[in-house]
C-alpha positions as CSV (number, residue, x, y, z in Angstrom):
1,M,-29.1,3.0,4.7
2,K,-30.2,6.0,6.7
3,V,-28.5,8.9,5.0
4,G,-28.9,11.9,7.1
5,L,-26.8,11.1,10.2
6,K,-25.4,14.0,12.0
7,T,-21.7,13.5,11.2
8,Q,-19.4,15.2,13.7
9,I,-16.0,16.5,12.7
10,L,-13.6,16.9,15.6
11,P,-9.9,18.0,15.7
12,A,-7.6,15.1,16.7
13,D,-7.1,15.5,20.5
14,E,-7.4,13.1,23.4
15,A,-11.1,13.9,23.9
16,A,-11.8,13.1,20.2
17,V,-9.9,9.9,20.4
18,M,-11.8,8.7,23.4
19,M,-15.1,9.7,21.8
20,A,-14.1,7.8,18.7
21,A,-13.2,4.7,20.7
22,R,-16.6,4.8,22.4
23,C,-18.4,5.3,19.1
24,L,-16.7,2.2,17.6
25,G,-17.6,0.1,20.6
26,E,-21.2,1.1,20.2
27,G,-21.2,-0.1,16.5
28,G,-20.6,3.4,15.0
29,L,-18.5,4.4,12.0
30,V,-15.5,6.6,12.6
31,A,-13.2,8.1,9.9
32,F,-9.6,8.7,11.1
33,P,-6.2,9.4,9.6
34,T,-3.5,6.8,9.0
35,E,-0.1,7.6,7.5
36,T,-1.4,6.3,4.1
37,V,-5.0,7.6,3.6
38,Y,-8.0,8.3,5.9
39,G,-9.7,5.1,7.0
40,L,-13.3,4.4,7.8
41,G,-13.3,2.4,11.0
42,A,-15.7,-0.1,12.4
43,D,-15.3,-2.7,15.2
44,A,-13.8,-5.7,13.4
45,A,-15.8,-8.1,15.7
46,Q,-19.2,-6.6,15.1
47,A,-20.8,-7.8,11.9
48,P,-23.7,-5.3,12.0
49,A,-21.2,-2.4,12.2
50,I,-19.3,-3.9,9.3
51,A,-22.5,-4.2,7.3
52,R,-23.1,-0.5,8.0
53,L,-19.6,0.3,6.7
54,Y,-20.2,-1.6,3.5
55,E,-23.4,0.3,3.0
56,A,-22.0,3.7,3.8
57,K,-19.2,3.2,1.2
58,G,-21.4,1.4,-1.4
59,R,-18.7,-1.2,-1.2
60,P,-19.1,-4.8,-2.7
61,S,-19.4,-7.1,0.3
62,F,-17.1,-9.7,-1.4
63,N,-14.2,-7.2,-1.1
64,P,-12.3,-8.0,2.1
65,L,-11.2,-5.4,4.6
66,I,-8.0,-4.8,6.5
67,A,-8.0,-5.2,10.3
68,H,-5.9,-2.5,12.0
69,V,-4.4,-3.3,15.4
70,A,-2.1,-1.6,17.9
71,D,0.9,-3.9,17.8
72,I,2.3,-7.3,16.7
73,A,1.0,-9.0,19.9
74,A,-2.5,-8.0,19.0
75,A,-2.0,-9.1,15.4
76,R,-1.0,-12.6,16.6
77,Q,-4.4,-13.0,18.2
78,I,-5.9,-12.6,14.8
79,A,-3.5,-14.3,12.3
80,R,-1.0,-17.1,12.2
81,F,2.6,-15.8,11.6
82,D,5.2,-17.9,9.9
83,A,8.9,-16.9,10.0
84,T,8.5,-14.7,6.8
85,A,5.5,-12.8,8.1
86,L,7.1,-12.2,11.5
87,K,10.3,-10.9,9.8
88,L,8.3,-8.4,7.8
89,A,6.2,-7.3,10.7
90,E,9.2,-6.7,12.9
91,A,10.9,-4.8,10.1
92,F,8.1,-2.6,8.9
93,W,5.4,-2.3,11.6
94,P,4.1,0.2,12.5
95,G,4.0,1.3,8.9
96,P,2.3,1.1,5.5
97,L,2.5,-2.7,5.1
98,T,-0.5,-5.0,5.2
99,L,0.0,-8.8,5.6
100,V,-2.5,-11.3,4.4
101,L,-2.2,-14.4,6.6
102,R,-4.1,-17.5,7.6
103,K,-6.6,-16.8,10.4
104,A,-5.6,-17.8,13.9
105,P,-7.9,-20.2,15.7
106,H,-10.8,-18.3,17.2
107,C,-10.0,-15.2,15.1
108,P,-12.2,-12.4,16.4
109,V,-12.6,-10.7,13.0
110,A,-16.1,-11.1,11.7
111,E,-16.6,-13.3,8.6
112,L,-18.2,-10.4,6.9
113,A,-14.9,-8.5,7.0
114,T,-12.9,-11.4,5.5
115,A,-15.5,-12.0,2.7
116,G,-15.7,-15.7,3.7
117,L,-12.0,-16.3,3.1
118,D,-9.8,-18.4,5.5
119,T,-7.3,-15.5,5.5
120,V,-7.2,-12.1,7.1
121,A,-5.5,-8.8,6.1
122,I,-3.9,-7.1,9.0
123,R,-1.8,-3.9,9.6
124,V,-0.3,-1.9,12.4
125,P,-0.5,1.8,11.3
126,A,2.1,4.4,12.2
127,H,0.0,7.5,12.4
128,P,-0.1,8.9,16.0
129,V,-3.9,9.4,15.9
130,A,-4.5,5.9,14.6
131,K,-2.2,4.4,17.2
132,A,-3.9,6.3,20.0
133,L,-7.4,5.3,18.8
134,L,-6.4,1.6,18.5
135,R,-4.9,1.6,22.0
136,A,-8.0,3.4,23.4
137,F,-10.4,1.0,21.7
138,G,-8.4,-2.1,22.6
139,G,-9.4,-4.3,19.7
140,A,-9.2,-4.7,15.9
141,V,-10.7,-2.0,13.7
142,V,-11.5,-2.7,10.1
143,A,-10.8,0.5,8.1
144,P,-11.0,0.7,4.3
145,S,-10.4,4.1,2.8
146,A,-13.0,6.6,4.0
147,N,-14.6,7.4,0.6
148,L,-17.4,6.2,-1.6
149,S,-16.4,2.8,-3.1
150,G,-14.4,3.2,-6.3
151,H,-13.9,6.9,-5.8
152,V,-10.5,8.6,-5.2
153,S,-9.1,7.8,-1.8
154,P,-9.1,10.6,0.8
155,T,-6.0,12.2,2.1
156,T,-7.6,15.0,4.2
157,A,-10.7,15.2,6.5
158,A,-12.3,17.5,3.9
159,H,-12.1,14.7,1.3
160,V,-13.9,12.3,3.8
161,A,-16.6,14.9,4.5
162,G,-17.2,15.4,0.8
163,D,-18.0,11.8,0.3
164,L,-19.5,10.5,3.6
165,T,-21.1,13.4,5.5
166,G,-24.5,12.1,6.6
167,R,-23.4,8.5,6.2
168,I,-21.1,8.0,9.1
169,D,-21.0,9.1,12.8
170,L,-17.6,10.9,13.3
171,I,-14.6,12.2,11.5
172,V,-11.4,12.8,13.4
173,D,-9.4,15.5,11.6
174,G,-5.7,14.8,12.0
175,G,-4.6,17.0,9.0
176,A,-3.2,15.8,5.7
177,V,-1.6,12.3,5.6
178,T,2.1,11.8,5.0
179,V,2.3,8.9,2.6
180,G,-0.7,9.5,0.4
181,V,-1.3,6.0,-1.2
182,E,-2.6,2.9,0.5
183,S,-0.5,0.3,2.2
184,T,1.5,-2.3,0.3
185,I,-0.2,-5.7,0.6
186,V,1.9,-8.9,0.9
187,A,0.5,-12.4,1.3
188,C,2.6,-14.8,3.3
189,F,1.8,-18.4,2.4
190,E,4.2,-20.8,0.7
191,E,5.9,-17.8,-0.9
192,A,5.7,-14.1,-0.1
193,M,3.5,-12.5,-2.8
194,L,2.9,-8.9,-3.7
195,L,-0.9,-8.4,-4.0
196,R,-0.9,-4.6,-4.1
197,P,1.9,-2.1,-4.4
198,G,1.6,0.8,-2.0
199,G,3.3,3.1,0.5
200,L,6.1,0.7,1.2
201,P,8.2,0.1,-2.0
202,R,8.7,-3.4,-3.2
203,E,12.5,-3.0,-3.2
204,E,12.6,-2.4,0.6
205,I,10.6,-5.6,1.2
206,E,12.7,-7.6,-1.1
207,R,15.9,-6.3,0.6
208,V,14.6,-7.6,4.0
209,L,13.5,-10.9,2.5
210,G,16.6,-11.4,0.5
211,R,14.5,-12.6,-2.5
212,A,12.0,-11.4,-5.0
213,L,8.3,-11.1,-4.2
214,Q,6.0,-13.3,-6.2
215,R,3.1,-11.8,-8.2
216,P,-0.4,-13.3,-8.3
217,P,-1.9,-14.4,-11.7
218,E,-3.3,-11.6,-13.8
219,D,-6.8,-13.0,-13.7
220,A,-6.8,-12.1,-10.0
221,F,-7.1,-8.5,-11.0
222,T,-10.6,-8.5,-12.6
223,D,-13.9,-7.1,-11.3
224,D,-15.4,-10.6,-11.7
225,A,-12.9,-12.4,-9.5
226,Q,-13.2,-12.4,-5.7
227,P,-10.3,-10.3,-4.5
228,L,-7.7,-11.9,-2.3
229,A,-7.1,-8.6,-0.6
230,P,-8.5,-5.0,-0.7
231,G,-7.7,-2.8,-3.6
232,M,-7.5,-5.6,-6.2
233,L,-10.5,-4.8,-8.3
234,A,-9.6,-3.7,-11.8
235,S,-11.5,-0.4,-11.6
236,H,-10.8,1.5,-8.5
237,Y,-9.7,4.9,-7.2
238,A,-11.5,6.4,-10.2
239,P,-12.5,10.1,-10.5
240,R,-15.7,10.8,-12.5
241,T,-13.6,12.4,-15.3
242,P,-12.0,9.9,-17.6
243,V,-8.2,9.4,-17.1
244,R,-5.8,9.1,-20.1
245,L,-2.3,7.7,-19.2
246,N,1.2,8.4,-20.5
247,A,0.1,11.6,-22.3
248,S,2.5,13.2,-24.7
249,H,0.1,16.0,-25.5
250,V,-2.9,17.6,-23.9
251,E,-6.0,19.1,-25.6
252,P,-7.5,22.5,-24.6
253,D,-10.5,20.8,-23.1
254,E,-8.4,18.4,-21.0
255,A,-6.8,18.8,-17.6
256,L,-3.1,17.9,-17.1
257,L,-1.7,15.9,-14.3
258,A,2.1,16.4,-14.7
259,F,5.2,14.9,-13.1
260,G,8.6,16.5,-13.2
261,P,9.5,18.9,-16.0
262,V,6.4,19.5,-18.2
263,E,7.3,18.2,-21.6
264,V,3.9,17.6,-23.3
265,N,2.5,19.5,-26.2
266,G,-0.3,21.9,-25.5
267,A,0.3,22.0,-21.7
268,H,0.1,25.8,-21.7
269,A,-3.5,25.7,-23.1
270,A,-4.8,22.9,-20.9
271,K,-8.1,23.6,-19.1
272,A,-6.3,23.0,-15.8
273,A,-2.9,21.7,-14.7
274,M,-1.3,20.3,-11.5
275,N,2.1,18.8,-11.1
276,L,2.5,15.9,-8.7
277,S,6.2,16.9,-8.2
278,A,7.9,19.5,-10.3
279,A,11.2,18.2,-8.9
280,G,10.4,14.6,-9.9
281,D,10.2,13.3,-6.3
282,L,8.1,10.1,-6.1
283,N,7.5,10.5,-2.4
284,E,6.1,14.0,-2.9
285,A,4.1,12.7,-5.9
286,A,2.5,10.0,-3.8
287,T,1.3,12.5,-1.2
288,H,-0.3,14.6,-3.9
289,L,-1.8,11.9,-6.1
290,F,-5.3,11.5,-4.7
291,G,-5.8,15.1,-3.8
292,Y,-4.8,16.4,-7.2
293,L,-7.0,13.8,-8.9
294,R,-9.9,15.0,-6.8
295,A,-9.1,18.6,-7.6
296,L,-8.8,18.1,-11.4
297,D,-12.1,16.1,-11.3
298,T,-13.9,19.3,-10.4
299,R,-12.6,21.4,-13.3
300,G,-15.1,20.3,-16.0
301,A,-12.5,18.8,-18.3
302,R,-13.3,16.2,-20.9
303,A,-10.5,14.0,-19.6
304,I,-7.5,14.1,-17.3
305,A,-4.3,13.6,-19.3
306,V,-1.5,12.1,-17.1
307,M,2.2,12.3,-17.9
308,G,4.3,9.2,-17.4
309,V,5.6,8.4,-14.0
310,P,8.8,6.2,-13.4
311,H,7.9,2.7,-12.2
312,H,10.5,2.3,-9.5
313,G,10.1,2.9,-5.8
314,L,6.7,4.5,-4.9
315,G,6.2,4.9,-8.7
316,E,5.0,1.3,-8.8
317,A,2.1,2.2,-6.4
318,I,1.4,5.5,-8.2
319,N,1.2,3.8,-11.6
320,D,-1.0,1.0,-10.1
321,R,-3.5,3.6,-8.8
322,L,-3.5,5.5,-12.1
323,R,-4.0,2.4,-14.1
324,R,-7.1,1.5,-12.0
325,A,-8.3,5.1,-12.2
326,A,-8.1,4.9,-16.0
327,M,-10.4,1.8,-16.0
328,G,-13.2,4.1,-15.0
329,R,-16.3,3.2,-12.9
């Protein structure tokens, strides 16, 4: 691709949103904030724009993308909703939930974005900038995380700029995101199935459904299998520095990513240390996860030692991202 584009960074106001909508319509690439992470947007109906997006990220083209739309009515032009899908959409949209559904007849999302599958991933984001952009654009926008493929997801415009300056057209700076991990992905076919834990805890979804979510087979989570949805590759969200999980000690040449009270041997002598939440708050930890991984990745440590994080609530999504980070690149 032509690296060397003049990437504009604009504060999120009405003029920036209108410029971003025009840029998308012309086949451009626009990074913008959602409540989960920053997304890299392209017109979901323009295959050439989507090809540019894959190239800008260095993303495998067999990895499907999420189509973002303004509301449920727009989503129903793209996908077929059964009673379960509609129940979840009405309960949690706008918000950090992605549904994987069968395509609607004449689905406008380009085949390149769905990786040749007969399904489409779709979401209605809650962030005011994302909502304004989707309304101004008037169509579906595919928007994976706005970072180089496999790298740590961006939670600020500065993170986006660090990865993609010169590769994309525009960054709309809406400040730091509020959720900090990507959306939860649920497939609604015969049974509702959790494909990726994320910013909406499993427990809340199961409460609305009145039953447990199914899990896909483990062989769906390999780098050799075609993913059913974004974020299912085994190695993903990885910093350059190796990640060591469930650390009970830290060496002097390692960095420490802590959670709650710091109860690991050698913590005082670590090369660097950051605490996702000293109070043990999983919501706070999620907002800090990717930013702290990025920061510790710059400290020249031999490895990042990560304390254990509880597995309930948003802890399931945090542990999922940490496990993938530990797989390396």
